[in-house]
C-alpha positions, -999 to 999 in steps of 0.1 A, spaced: 397 337 448 388 354 415 395 329 388 396 333 349 369 303 343 343 310 322 311 324 339 279 336 317 246 343 331 220 354 307 183 363 309 161 358 279 127 371 287 115 363 251 119 326 258 116 327 297 150 312 300 181 319 323 210 304 303 243 301 326 277 287 312 300 280 339 337 263 337 349 246 365 389 236 371 383 197 372 379 167 351 344 157 337 341 126 363 345 151 393 320 177 379 294 150 369 297 134 404 295 168 419 261 175 403 246 141 407 256 125 439 237 140 473 265 137 496 283 162 475 254 183 464 247 188 499 280 204 508 275 231 480 240 235 464 229 260 492 242 296 489 258 303 523 248 307 551 221 280 542 230 245 540 215 217 520 204 187 535 191 156 513 163 134 521 162 115 497 178 108 459 167 85 430 191 97 402 174 81 375 148 89 345 115 92 367 135 96 398 134 123 424 158 143 445 141 157 475 162 181 496 161 211 521 177 243 521 179 250 556 186 286 572 210 293 599 180 296 619 169 262 610 144 271 587 136 244 560 127 254 527 118 220 508 126 213 471 124 185 447 137 180 415 119 151 393 147 137 369 132 136 330 164 127 310 197 114 319 228 110 297 257 98 320 285 122 321 268 141 293 234 160 303 204 155 328 173 175 330 147 180 359 116 196 367 125 215 401 98 227 424 95 243 460 74 216 480 68 205 515 88 175 532 70 149 517 73 163 482 38 182 480 42 209 454 38 247 465 17 258 437 23 294 444 58 293 431 74 286 399 90 254 386 121 254 370 128 230 343 166 223 344 186 212 315 223 208 325 252 197 297 283 187 304 317 193 282 351 184 291 379 203 281 410 191 290 417 204 321 383 219 324 348 210 326 319 233 314 285 231 325 258 248 301 225 253 320 193 263 307 167 269 336 131 273 315 101 289 332 62 285 321 60 324 318 76 356 319 58 361 355 76 332 366 110 340 356 106 373 370 96 361 403 125 338 406 150 365 394 134 390 422 141 363 447 177 365 444 181 339 421 213 347 402 230 360 436 222 326 452 231 305 421 264 325 418 273 316 457 266 280 452 286 277 419 316 294 441 307 266 468 313 242 441 346 261 430 356 254 469 345 217 469 366 209 436 395 228 448 397 206 478 387 175 463 408 176 429 443 166 420 
C-alpha cells in the first residue's frame, strides 16, 4: 500500500545525525501510544522478518526500555533505551544502545540519541525524529548496518498497525 503520507529521511554528516520526518494516518493519541506502549511497540518496532519482545519498560524520565529483536532463527539482539526527557504527547528522547539481556552495554556498537517530536495535523500525526551519533564513524557504521532500510520497514509495520486499529 503506497500512500501520500510524508516520509523524509536525511543523513547529515556534518552534525552526525539522521533526520526522519514521517506522517501517519492517525490521531496523536494513537501514534503516541504506539511509540510508548511496549505491547504495541512489540508489534511494529523490528523490521520483518524480525520481531520485537520487550523484557521490561519503564516509560518515564530516568526509566528504561529493555527489548530484544529476534531473528527468524530465534537469535536475540538485545537493545535498551534510557529515557531522558518526556513531554506527554509532544516529545521524548532517549539514549539507545545494543546490550545484553541484562542491559549491559555493548561498547563496540554506537549509541543513538533519539529525539522524537509529535505533531497532530487534523487527521494525521507527524513524527519528527532526530537520531544523533557521537561521531561520523558511528553514523556511518549504523547506516552500513542497514538503518534506513530497517527503520523504513518498521515504520511501514506501524502503518499496518494503525490501519488495523484506527477508526
